[in-house]
ZAMI-397194 format. One record per residue (C-alpha): residue number from 1; x, y, z. Coordinates in steps of 0.02 Angstrom, whole numbers, plus 32768, in hexadecimal, padded with zeros to 4 digits. Each point is the difference from the previous one (the first is absolute). Layout:
<pts>
<num: NUM, east: X, north: Y, up: Z>;
...
</pts>
This chain:
<pts>
<num: 1, east: 9B38, north: 4AF5, up: 95A7>;
<num: 2, east: 7F67, north: 8019, up: 7FA4>;
<num: 3, east: 7FF2, north: 7FCF, up: 7F44>;
<num: 4, east: 7F8E, north: 8058, up: 7F86>;
<num: 5, east: 7FF2, north: 7FC2, up: 7F45>;
<num: 6, east: 7FC5, north: 8073, up: 7F73>;
<num: 7, east: 7FF8, north: 8005, up: 7F41>;
<num: 8, east: 8087, north: 804A, up: 7FAC>;
<num: 9, east: 7FFD, north: 808B, up: 7F84>;
<num: 10, east: 7FFF, north: 7FC8, up: 7F4A>;
<num: 11, east: 80B5, north: 8001, up: 7FA6>;
<num: 12, east: 7FCE, north: 807D, up: 7F77>;
<num: 13, east: 80A6, north: 8002, up: 7FB4>;
<num: 14, east: 8027, north: 7F4B, up: 7FDC>;
<num: 15, east: 7F5F, north: 7FA6, up: 801F>;
<num: 16, east: 8037, north: 7F77, up: 8078>;
<num: 17, east: 7F9A, north: 7FA5, up: 8070>;
<num: 18, east: 8003, north: 803A, up: 80A2>;
<num: 19, east: 7FFB, north: 7FA6, up: 80BC>;
<num: 20, east: 7FA4, north: 8033, up: 808C>;
<num: 21, east: 8068, north: 8071, up: 8071>;
<num: 22, east: 8015, north: 7FF0, up: 80C2>;
<num: 23, east: 8016, north: 807E, up: 807F>;
<num: 24, east: 8052, north: 7FCF, up: 80AF>;
<num: 25, east: 7FC3, north: 807E, up: 808A>;
<num: 26, east: 8057, north: 801E, up: 80A3>;
<num: 27, east: 7F85, north: 805A, up: 807A>;
<num: 28, east: 8034, north: 8065, up: 809A>;
<num: 29, east: 7FEE, north: 7FA1, up: 8094>;
<num: 30, east: 7F82, north: 807E, up: 8050>;
<num: 31, east: 7F87, north: 7FE4, up: 7F71>;
<num: 32, east: 7FCF, north: 8075, up: 7F75>;
<num: 33, east: 7FBF, north: 80B5, up: 801A>;
<num: 34, east: 7FE3, north: 80A5, up: 7FB5>;
<num: 35, east: 80B6, north: 8033, up: 802D>;
<num: 36, east: 803D, north: 7F5D, up: 7FA5>;
<num: 37, east: 805F, north: 8016, up: 7F64>;
<num: 38, east: 803C, north: 7F8F, up: 7F6B>;
<num: 39, east: 80B0, north: 7FD7, up: 7FDC>;
<num: 40, east: 8020, north: 7FAE, up: 7F53>;
<num: 41, east: 809C, north: 7F9F, up: 8019>;
<num: 42, east: 803D, north: 7FD4, up: 7F4D>;
<num: 43, east: 808D, north: 7F87, up: 7FF8>;
<num: 44, east: 8083, north: 7FF3, up: 7F79>;
<num: 45, east: 8054, north: 7F77, up: 7FA1>;
<num: 46, east: 804E, north: 7FB0, up: 8083>;
<num: 47, east: 7F61, north: 7FEB, up: 807B>;
<num: 48, east: 7F47, north: 7FCF, up: 800C>;
<num: 49, east: 7F77, north: 8045, up: 806E>;
<num: 50, east: 7FF6, north: 7F51, up: 805C>;
<num: 51, east: 80C0, north: 7FF3, up: 8030>;
<num: 52, east: 802C, north: 7FE8, up: 80B4>;
<num: 53, east: 8048, north: 80AE, up: 800E>;
<num: 54, east: 7F60, north: 8057, up: 7FB8>;
<num: 55, east: 7F8D, north: 7F9C, up: 805F>;
<num: 56, east: 805E, north: 7FED, up: 80A5>;
<num: 57, east: 805E, north: 80A1, up: 8009>;
<num: 58, east: 7FDE, north: 8090, up: 7F91>;
<num: 59, east: 7F4C, north: 7FFE, up: 7FEB>;
<num: 60, east: 7FCA, north: 7FE3, up: 80B3>;
<num: 61, east: 807D, north: 8091, up: 8042>;
<num: 62, east: 7FC4, north: 8073, up: 7F75>;
<num: 63, east: 7F43, north: 7FE3, up: 8031>;
<num: 64, east: 8010, north: 8008, up: 80B4>;
<num: 65, east: 807F, north: 8090, up: 800C>;
<num: 66, east: 7F9D, north: 8076, up: 7F84>;
<num: 67, east: 7F59, north: 7FBD, up: 800B>;
<num: 68, east: 7FDD, north: 7FC6, up: 7F6A>;
<num: 69, east: 7FD0, north: 7F73, up: 7F86>;
<num: 70, east: 8094, north: 7FB7, up: 7FAF>;
<num: 71, east: 7FDF, north: 7FBB, up: 7F52>;
<num: 72, east: 806C, north: 7F90, up: 7F98>;
<num: 73, east: 7FCF, north: 7FD4, up: 7F48>;
<num: 74, east: 802D, north: 7F6E, up: 7F9E>;
<num: 75, east: 800B, north: 806F, up: 7F62>;
<num: 76, east: 800D, north: 7FD2, up: 7F59>;
<num: 77, east: 80BA, north: 7FB5, up: 7FCE>;
<num: 78, east: 8027, north: 7FE1, up: 80C7>;
<num: 79, east: 8038, north: 7F4F, up: 7FED>;
<num: 80, east: 8097, north: 8020, up: 7F8E>;
<num: 81, east: 8062, north: 7F5C, up: 8015>;
<num: 82, east: 7F5F, north: 7F88, up: 7FFE>;
<num: 83, east: 8076, north: 7F77, up: 7FAC>;
<num: 84, east: 8096, north: 7FFE, up: 7F85>;
<num: 85, east: 7FF7, north: 7FCC, up: 7F34>;
<num: 86, east: 80A0, north: 7FC6, up: 7FA1>;
<num: 87, east: 7FC6, north: 8043, up: 7F49>;
<num: 88, east: 8040, north: 7FB5, up: 7F6E>;
<num: 89, east: 805F, north: 80A8, up: 7FCF>;
<num: 90, east: 8061, north: 7FF2, up: 80A5>;
<num: 91, east: 8048, north: 7F56, up: 7FBF>;
<num: 92, east: 8017, north: 8036, up: 7F4C>;
<num: 93, east: 8067, north: 809A, up: 8040>;
<num: 94, east: 805B, north: 7F9B, up: 8075>;
<num: 95, east: 8037, north: 7F89, up: 7F78>;
<num: 96, east: 802A, north: 8085, up: 7F83>;
<num: 97, east: 8061, north: 806E, up: 807B>;
<num: 98, east: 8053, north: 7F7F, up: 8078>;
<num: 99, east: 8003, north: 7F59, up: 7F9A>;
<num: 100, east: 7FA1, north: 7FBE, up: 8091>;
<num: 101, east: 7FAA, north: 7F69, up: 7FAD>;
<num: 102, east: 7F62, north: 801D, up: 8067>;
<num: 103, east: 7F59, north: 7FAC, up: 7FEA>;
<num: 104, east: 7F51, north: 8014, up: 8056>;
<num: 105, east: 801E, north: 7F4D, up: 8041>;
<num: 106, east: 8094, north: 8058, up: 806E>;
<num: 107, east: 7F82, north: 8066, up: 8058>;
<num: 108, east: 7F79, north: 7F6E, up: 8024>;
<num: 109, east: 8037, north: 7FDE, up: 80B4>;
<num: 110, east: 8012, north: 80B6, up: 8033>;
<num: 111, east: 7F93, north: 801B, up: 809B>;
<num: 112, east: 8047, north: 80A4, up: 803F>;
<num: 113, east: 8072, north: 808B, up: 7FC2>;
<num: 114, east: 80A4, north: 7FBD, up: 804A>;
<num: 115, east: 7FE4, north: 7F5A, up: 7F8B>;
<num: 116, east: 7FF7, north: 807E, up: 7F6E>;
<num: 117, east: 809E, north: 805F, up: 8032>;
<num: 118, east: 806A, north: 7F62, up: 8023>;
<num: 119, east: 7FCF, north: 7FC6, up: 7F4F>;
<num: 120, east: 8020, north: 80BB, up: 7FAE>;
<num: 121, east: 80A5, north: 800D, up: 806B>;
<num: 122, east: 8053, north: 7F53, up: 7FD1>;
<num: 123, east: 7FFA, north: 8034, up: 7F40>;
<num: 124, east: 804D, north: 80BD, up: 801E>;
<num: 125, east: 805D, north: 8017, up: 8089>;
<num: 126, east: 808B, north: 7F8B, up: 7FC5>;
<num: 127, east: 8012, north: 807C, up: 7F70>;
<num: 128, east: 8019, north: 808F, up: 8077>;
<num: 129, east: 7F5F, north: 8047, up: 7FE9>;
<num: 130, east: 7FAB, north: 8044, up: 80A0>;
<num: 131, east: 7F80, north: 8087, up: 7FAA>;
<num: 132, east: 7F70, north: 7F93, up: 7F8E>;
<num: 133, east: 7FEC, north: 8061, up: 7F52>;
<num: 134, east: 7F52, north: 805D, up: 800F>;
<num: 135, east: 7FC5, north: 7FA9, up: 7F70>;
<num: 136, east: 7FF6, north: 7F64, up: 8074>;
<num: 137, east: 7F80, north: 802C, up: 807A>;
<num: 138, east: 7F93, north: 7F7E, up: 8046>;
<num: 139, east: 7F57, north: 803C, up: 802D>;
<num: 140, east: 7F91, north: 8016, up: 80B5>;
<num: 141, east: 7F47, north: 7FEE, up: 7FDF>;
<num: 142, east: 7F90, north: 8071, up: 805A>;
<num: 143, east: 7F85, north: 7FA9, up: 8065>;
<num: 144, east: 7F3F, north: 800A, up: 7FE5>;
<num: 145, east: 8026, north: 8004, up: 7F2F>;
<num: 146, east: 802C, north: 80C5, up: 8023>;
<num: 147, east: 8092, north: 8069, up: 7FB9>;
<num: 148, east: 804E, north: 80A5, up: 8039>;
<num: 149, east: 7F8C, north: 808F, up: 7FD2>;
<num: 150, east: 807F, north: 8069, up: 8044>;
<num: 151, east: 7F8C, north: 8064, up: 8086>;
<num: 152, east: 7F63, north: 8031, up: 7FAE>;
<num: 153, east: 7F92, north: 7F62, up: 801F>;
<num: 154, east: 8058, north: 7FF0, up: 80BF>;
<num: 155, east: 7FC5, north: 80B4, up: 800A>;
<num: 156, east: 7F45, north: 7FDE, up: 7FD1>;
<num: 157, east: 7FFF, north: 7F62, up: 8078>;
<num: 158, east: 8035, north: 8076, up: 807A>;
<num: 159, east: 7F82, north: 8082, up: 7FEF>;
<num: 160, east: 7F79, north: 7F76, up: 7FFD>;
<num: 161, east: 804E, north: 7FC0, up: 809F>;
<num: 162, east: 7FEC, north: 80A0, up: 8053>;
<num: 163, east: 7F4A, north: 8018, up: 7FC8>;
<num: 164, east: 7FD3, north: 7F4A, up: 8036>;
<num: 165, east: 804C, north: 8031, up: 80B3>;
<num: 166, east: 7F9E, north: 8095, up: 800B>;
<num: 167, east: 7F5C, north: 7FA2, up: 7FCA>;
<num: 168, east: 801D, north: 7F78, up: 8081>;
<num: 169, east: 802A, north: 807F, up: 8086>;
<num: 170, east: 7FAA, north: 809F, up: 7FE2>;
<num: 171, east: 8022, north: 8054, up: 809D>;
<num: 172, east: 80BC, north: 800F, up: 7FD6>;
<num: 173, east: 8045, north: 80BB, up: 7FFE>;
<num: 174, east: 801B, north: 801B, up: 7F45>;
<num: 175, east: 806F, north: 8092, up: 802C>;
<num: 176, east: 8084, north: 7F97, up: 8037>;
<num: 177, east: 8026, north: 7F78, up: 7F67>;
<num: 178, east: 80B7, north: 7FDC, up: 7FE5>;
<num: 179, east: 8062, north: 7FA1, up: 7F75>;
<num: 180, east: 809F, north: 7FBE, up: 803E>;
<num: 181, east: 8080, north: 7FAE, up: 7F84>;
<num: 182, east: 80AB, north: 7FBD, up: 7FEB>;
<num: 183, east: 8064, north: 7FEF, up: 7F5A>;
<num: 184, east: 7F7C, north: 7FC3, up: 7F84>;
<num: 185, east: 7F7B, north: 801A, up: 8087>;
<num: 186, east: 803B, north: 80B9, up: 8010>;
<num: 187, east: 7FE3, north: 8017, up: 7F4A>;
<num: 188, east: 7F57, north: 7FBB, up: 8003>;
<num: 189, east: 7FD9, north: 8074, up: 8099>;
<num: 190, east: 8042, north: 8097, up: 7F98>;
<num: 191, east: 7F82, north: 7FCA, up: 7F6F>;
<num: 192, east: 7F75, north: 8004, up: 8087>;
<num: 193, east: 8023, north: 80B4, up: 8020>;
<num: 194, east: 7FF8, north: 8018, up: 7F46>;
<num: 195, east: 7F65, north: 7F9C, up: 7FCE>;
<num: 196, east: 7F9E, north: 8042, up: 809C>;
<num: 197, east: 802F, north: 809F, up: 8048>;
<num: 198, east: 7F77, north: 801C, up: 807D>;
<num: 199, east: 8010, north: 7F5E, up: 8050>;
<num: 200, east: 809A, north: 7FF6, up: 805F>;
<num: 201, east: 802C, north: 8062, up: 8091>;
<num: 202, east: 80BC, north: 7FC1, up: 7FF0>;
<num: 203, east: 8065, north: 7FA4, up: 7F8A>;
<num: 204, east: 8099, north: 7FBB, up: 8048>;
<num: 205, east: 8084, north: 7FB9, up: 7F7F>;
<num: 206, east: 80B1, north: 7FAA, up: 8030>;
<num: 207, east: 8069, north: 7FE3, up: 7F64>;
<num: 208, east: 7F71, north: 8004, up: 7F84>;
<num: 209, east: 8011, north: 800C, up: 7F41>;
<num: 210, east: 7FC7, north: 8099, up: 7F95>;
<num: 211, east: 7FE9, north: 7FBB, up: 7F5E>;
<num: 212, east: 7FF6, north: 7F52, up: 7F9A>;
<num: 213, east: 809D, north: 7F9E, up: 800C>;
<num: 214, east: 8010, north: 7F9B, up: 7F5D>;
<num: 215, east: 8069, north: 7F75, up: 8046>;
<num: 216, east: 7F6B, north: 7FC6, up: 8062>;
<num: 217, east: 7F76, north: 8022, up: 7F76>;
<num: 218, east: 8053, north: 7FB8, up: 7F61>;
<num: 219, east: 8048, north: 7F4B, up: 8021>;
<num: 220, east: 809B, north: 7FF0, up: 7F82>;
<num: 221, east: 7FF3, north: 8087, up: 7FA7>;
<num: 222, east: 8079, north: 8081, up: 8061>;
<num: 223, east: 80A3, north: 7FC5, up: 802E>;
<num: 224, east: 7FEF, north: 8002, up: 80BF>;
<num: 225, east: 7FB2, north: 7F74, up: 8065>;
<num: 226, east: 7F62, north: 8014, up: 806A>;
<num: 227, east: 8044, north: 7FB2, up: 808B>;
<num: 228, east: 80BD, north: 7FC2, up: 8021>;
<num: 229, east: 803C, north: 7F73, up: 8074>;
<num: 230, east: 80B4, north: 7FEB, up: 8041>;
<num: 231, east: 8020, north: 7F52, up: 8044>;
<num: 232, east: 808E, north: 7F9C, up: 8052>;
<num: 233, east: 8007, north: 7F69, up: 7F99>;
<num: 234, east: 8027, north: 7F62, up: 806E>;
<num: 235, east: 8088, north: 800A, up: 807E>;
<num: 236, east: 8073, north: 8062, up: 7FA2>;
<num: 237, east: 8019, north: 80C9, up: 7FFE>;
<num: 238, east: 7FB3, north: 7FF7, up: 7F4B>;
<num: 239, east: 7F77, north: 806F, up: 7FEB>;
<num: 240, east: 7F83, north: 8006, up: 7F61>;
<num: 241, east: 7F90, north: 8092, up: 7FCB>;
<num: 242, east: 7F64, north: 7FD1, up: 7FA6>;
<num: 243, east: 7F7C, north: 807F, up: 7FC2>;
<num: 244, east: 7F4F, north: 7FD8, up: 7FFD>;
<num: 245, east: 7F6D, north: 803D, up: 7FAB>;
<num: 246, east: 7F45, north: 7FF8, up: 800C>;
<num: 247, east: 7F76, north: 7FC8, up: 7F9C>;
<num: 248, east: 7FBE, north: 80A6, up: 7FD3>;
<num: 249, east: 7F9F, north: 801F, up: 7F5D>;
<num: 250, east: 802D, north: 80AB, up: 7FDD>;
<num: 251, east: 807C, north: 8029, up: 7F72>;
<num: 252, east: 8050, north: 80AB, up: 7FB6>;
<num: 253, east: 803F, north: 7FA6, up: 7F69>;
<num: 254, east: 7F60, north: 7FE9, up: 7FA9>;
<num: 255, east: 7F8E, north: 809C, up: 7FE9>;
<num: 256, east: 7F73, north: 7F8E, up: 7FAF>;
<num: 257, east: 7FF8, north: 7F95, up: 80A0>;
<num: 258, east: 7F6A, north: 8010, up: 8068>;
<num: 259, east: 807C, north: 7FF6, up: 8093>;
<num: 260, east: 8065, north: 8092, up: 7FCC>;
<num: 261, east: 8046, north: 806A, up: 808C>;
<num: 262, east: 7FC8, north: 809E, up: 7FA8>;
<num: 263, east: 8026, north: 80B6, up: 8040>;
<num: 264, east: 7F4D, north: 8007, up: 803B>;
<num: 265, east: 8020, north: 7F6B, up: 8079>;
<num: 266, east: 80A3, north: 805C, up: 8039>;
<num: 267, east: 7FA5, north: 8097, up: 801B>;
<num: 268, east: 7F7E, north: 7FBC, up: 8076>;
<num: 269, east: 8084, north: 7FBE, up: 8076>;
<num: 270, east: 806F, north: 808A, up: 7FF8>;
<num: 271, east: 8013, north: 8070, up: 809A>;
<num: 272, east: 805C, north: 808A, up: 7F97>;
<num: 273, east: 7F69, north: 803D, up: 7FAA>;
<num: 274, east: 7FDD, north: 80A5, up: 8056>;
<num: 275, east: 7F53, north: 800C, up: 7FA5>;
<num: 276, east: 7FCE, north: 7F5C, up: 8052>;
<num: 277, east: 800A, north: 8053, up: 80B2>;
<num: 278, east: 7F97, north: 8095, up: 8053>;
<num: 279, east: 7FFA, north: 8047, up: 80A9>;
<num: 280, east: 7FB9, north: 7F91, up: 8081>;
<num: 281, east: 8000, north: 7FEC, up: 80BD>;
<num: 282, east: 8073, north: 7F6D, up: 7FF7>;
<num: 283, east: 80A7, north: 800B, up: 805C>;
<num: 284, east: 808E, north: 7FA1, up: 7FAB>;
<num: 285, east: 808B, north: 7FB5, up: 807B>;
<num: 286, east: 8090, north: 7FCA, up: 7F97>;
<num: 287, east: 8099, north: 7F93, up: 803A>;
<num: 288, east: 8076, north: 7FD6, up: 7F65>;
<num: 289, east: 80AF, north: 7FAD, up: 8009>;
<num: 290, east: 805C, north: 8016, up: 7F54>;
<num: 291, east: 7FF8, north: 7F5E, up: 7F90>;
<num: 292, east: 8026, north: 7FD1, up: 7F4F>;
<num: 293, east: 7F43, north: 7FBF, up: 7FFC>;
<num: 294, east: 7FB9, north: 8093, up: 8040>;
<num: 295, east: 8082, north: 8095, up: 7FE2>;
<num: 296, east: 7FEA, north: 808C, up: 8088>;
<num: 297, east: 8014, north: 8081, up: 7F78>;
<num: 298, east: 7F4F, north: 7FB6, up: 7FB6>;
<num: 299, east: 7FBA, north: 8020, up: 80B4>;
<num: 300, east: 8042, north: 80AC, up: 8013>;
<num: 301, east: 7FA5, north: 8034, up: 7F62>;
<num: 302, east: 7F62, north: 7FB6, up: 8037>;
<num: 303, east: 8005, north: 8045, up: 80AF>;
<num: 304, east: 801D, north: 80B7, up: 7FAF>;
<num: 305, east: 7F7B, north: 7FE9, up: 7F97>;
<num: 306, east: 7F8B, north: 7FD7, up: 8098>;
<num: 307, east: 8044, north: 809A, up: 805B>;
<num: 308, east: 7FAF, north: 8057, up: 7F93>;
<num: 309, east: 7F52, north: 7FC7, up: 8021>;
<num: 310, east: 7FF9, north: 7FB8, up: 80A6>;
<num: 311, east: 8059, north: 7FCE, up: 80A3>;
<num: 312, east: 8097, north: 7F9F, up: 8005>;
<num: 313, east: 8079, north: 7FBE, up: 807D>;
<num: 314, east: 80A7, north: 7FB8, up: 7FA8>;
<num: 315, east: 8076, north: 7F94, up: 8059>;
<num: 316, east: 8095, north: 7FE6, up: 7F7D>;
<num: 317, east: 808B, north: 7F92, up: 8011>;
<num: 318, east: 807E, north: 8002, up: 7F7D>;
<num: 319, east: 8090, north: 7F7F, up: 7FFF>;
<num: 320, east: 807C, north: 805B, up: 7F9C>;
<num: 321, east: 8096, north: 8030, up: 806C>;
<num: 322, east: 803B, north: 7FF0, up: 80B3>;
<num: 323, east: 7FA3, north: 8089, up: 804B>;
<num: 324, east: 7F59, north: 7FB9, up: 7FC1>;
<num: 325, east: 802E, north: 7F5B, up: 8035>;
<num: 326, east: 8021, north: 8044, up: 809D>;
<num: 327, east: 7F52, north: 8058, up: 8004>;
<num: 328, east: 7FBA, north: 7F55, up: 7FCB>;
<num: 329, east: 8042, north: 7FA9, up: 808D>;
<num: 330, east: 7FC3, north: 807F, up: 808D>;
<num: 331, east: 7F4B, north: 7FFA, up: 7FA5>;
<num: 332, east: 8008, north: 7F46, up: 8002>;
<num: 333, east: 803C, north: 7FF7, up: 80B0>;
<num: 334, east: 7F6E, north: 8067, up: 803B>;
<num: 335, east: 7F69, north: 7FBB, up: 7FA1>;
<num: 336, east: 803F, north: 7F52, up: 7FCE>;
<num: 337, east: 7FDF, north: 7FA7, up: 7F67>;
<num: 338, east: 7F4D, north: 7FBD, up: 8022>;
<num: 339, east: 7F64, north: 8049, up: 7FC2>;
<num: 340, east: 7FC5, north: 8016, up: 80B0>;
<num: 341, east: 8088, north: 806A, up: 803A>;
<num: 342, east: 7FF2, north: 8073, up: 7F65>;
<num: 343, east: 7F47, north: 8016, up: 801F>;
<num: 344, east: 8023, north: 802C, up: 80BC>;
<num: 345, east: 8090, north: 806C, up: 7FCB>;
<num: 346, east: 7F92, north: 8060, up: 7F8A>;
<num: 347, east: 7F77, north: 801D, up: 8077>;
<num: 348, east: 805D, north: 8032, up: 809D>;
<num: 349, east: 809C, north: 8053, up: 7FB8>;
<num: 350, east: 7FC6, north: 8047, up: 7F5A>;
<num: 351, east: 7F50, north: 802A, up: 804A>;
<num: 352, east: 7FA0, north: 7F9C, up: 7F7A>;
<num: 353, east: 7F56, north: 8039, up: 8016>;
<num: 354, east: 7F88, north: 7F74, up: 7FE8>;
<num: 355, east: 7F5E, north: 8064, up: 7FEB>;
<num: 356, east: 7FC7, north: 8060, up: 7F65>;
<num: 357, east: 7F80, north: 8093, up: 8019>;
<num: 358, east: 7F77, north: 7FB5, up: 7FA5>;
<num: 359, east: 7FA7, north: 7F4E, up: 8008>;
<num: 360, east: 7FDC, north: 8009, up: 7F4F>;
<num: 361, east: 8048, north: 7F78, up: 7F8F>;
<num: 362, east: 7FF1, north: 7FDF, up: 7F47>;
<num: 363, east: 7F79, north: 7F8C, up: 8029>;
<num: 364, east: 7F94, north: 806B, up: 8051>;
<num: 365, east: 8018, north: 808C, up: 7F93>;
<num: 366, east: 7FE0, north: 7F8E, up: 7F66>;
<num: 367, east: 809A, north: 804D, up: 7FAE>;
<num: 368, east: 8027, north: 7FF2, up: 7F42>;
<num: 369, east: 80BB, north: 8011, up: 7FCF>;
<num: 370, east: 8039, north: 7FFA, up: 7F51>;
<num: 371, east: 80B9, north: 7FE1, up: 7FCE>;
<num: 372, east: 803D, north: 8039, up: 7F60>;
<num: 373, east: 8085, north: 7F79, up: 7FC9>;
<num: 374, east: 802A, north: 802F, up: 7F4A>;
<num: 375, east: 7F8B, north: 7F9B, up: 7F88>;
<num: 376, east: 7F96, north: 7FC5, up: 8085>;
<num: 377, east: 7FBA, north: 8033, up: 80B2>;
<num: 378, east: 7FDA, north: 7F9F, up: 80A9>;
<num: 379, east: 7F4F, north: 8038, up: 8045>;
<num: 380, east: 7FF3, north: 7FDF, up: 80BC>;
<num: 381, east: 7F4D, north: 8006, up: 803D>;
<num: 382, east: 7FE4, north: 7FED, up: 80B1>;
<num: 383, east: 7F5B, north: 7FD7, up: 8057>;
<num: 384, east: 7F87, north: 7F67, up: 7FF2>;
<num: 385, east: 8014, north: 7F4F, up: 8040>;
<num: 386, east: 80AA, north: 7FE2, up: 7FC9>;
<num: 387, east: 8043, north: 809E, up: 803C>;
<num: 388, east: 806C, north: 8029, up: 7F6E>;
<num: 389, east: 8000, north: 7FD2, up: 7F4A>;
<num: 390, east: 807A, north: 8038, up: 7F72>;
<num: 391, east: 7FDF, north: 8008, up: 7F50>;
<num: 392, east: 8077, north: 800A, up: 7F71>;
<num: 393, east: 7FCD, north: 807B, up: 7F70>;
<num: 394, east: 8059, north: 8047, up: 7F58>;
<num: 395, east: 804A, north: 80B5, up: 801A>;
<num: 396, east: 7F66, north: 803E, up: 7F94>;
<num: 397, east: 7F7D, north: 7FCB, up: 8082>;
<num: 398, east: 8071, north: 8054, up: 807C>;
<num: 399, east: 8001, north: 8096, up: 7FAE>;
<num: 400, east: 7F4A, north: 800D, up: 7FFB>;
<num: 401, east: 7FF1, north: 7FE0, up: 80BF>;
<num: 402, east: 807E, north: 8076, up: 8024>;
<num: 403, east: 7F96, north: 808D, up: 7FAF>;
<num: 404, east: 7F5C, north: 7FC2, up: 8062>;
<num: 405, east: 804B, north: 7FE7, up: 80A6>;
<num: 406, east: 809A, north: 8086, up: 8006>;
<num: 407, east: 8094, north: 7F7C, up: 8009>;
<num: 408, east: 8037, north: 7F89, up: 8090>;
<num: 409, east: 7F90, north: 8015, up: 8086>;
</pts>
C-alpha cells in the first residue's frame, strides 16, 4: 500500500485549521497502464482506509479484478471516536435527574469506556433505569481536532485525492473513475456526483444518506443521540442504553453564531435539490436497505430525480413485511453483506459498465459550477495545482455570475 499526503482544502465555512490528508493506494499486481482506472473507496463511520479488511481484502481484490488503483482517503472527520470526554453538563444533569451525587473525581480513573459505563450503571440501574436520559450525553471527541462537516469537506478531500492520483499516474484511464461508498461513505460518493458531474464514470452507493442528519451535526440540540451504545453490565442480564454526542461546533439554536447551520449549509449538502444536478455520463448504481437513519422513501425520491437526467440502477430492499424480508434474505444470500460481493454483484449480474464514453473530467475541462444555496452560493472551480477550489459568495454575486456564465456549468 502506497501513501500520498497532500494539503487539504481550507474550511471555508467555519475556518478551522486543517491537518494534511493521506491517501492510501493499492495498485494492481500487473502494474499501472493506459487501461487502469481509479476506484475511490470511501469508508463510512465504522471503518478507516487502513483497517485490515480494506488493506488486505477489499482493496487488493478490486485493484486486481478490475485493473484499478484503489484509493482510500483519510477525509475530514473520519476519526470520529478519538477519545471520550465527560463534560460538566453530563455530571450536572446526572445529579439533577437521578440524584447521582457524581463529581468529576469519580471519573478520574476511567481508562476505557467500560469503566465509565460501570460507574453510570451503578448509579441508575438499581432505580430501574435502563435508558439514560438524552440530556445526559457524554462526548466522543473526533481526532485531529476535527468535527462533522457532514459530507462537504470530506467530498472536497476525495475530489483532491482523485486529482492527486491523476497527477501521480497520468497514464490512468480517466474514462474509468469510480466512487464507491458505504453508509456515510455512500452519501459522500453521491455528493461527488453532484459536485463533479463530468469526472466519475460510476457512483456506487450502499445505504447512503440523502440529506443533512441533524443528530450527527448539532450535538445536544435535538433529542436524538448521535451514537448509541447498548451494553451488558457485569455478569447480570441487565442492559444499559447510553446516547453519546460528538464535539461538533454547529448550532441551530443561535442564528447569530458563526457556527449556525443555515439553510445554505443544508442545501449544499442535500441530494434532493434538482437544480444542483445536471445530465452527465455518470452512471449511478444504488443498493439501499430501509433504515431509520436513511429512510428508503428519501432514496426513492432521489433516484426518481436522477432518472430524469441520467442512468440509474436501483436495488431497493424494503424491510416492512414478510414478503420484503424474504426478498432481503434472498438478496443477502446471493451477494453477501460485505462490500466486495456487492461490487462484484453489480458488475456481473447488474452489468455495471465501469467506463464512460469520454475521457474528460472536471479537472481537464476546468469546469466551473455554481450552486445556488439561498442566501449564499458555493462556486466550484476546477483546474490549477490543487485540482479544485471552492468559494462561498453572497447570493448577489452569484446572480451576477449567472448572467455572465449562463448558470451552473
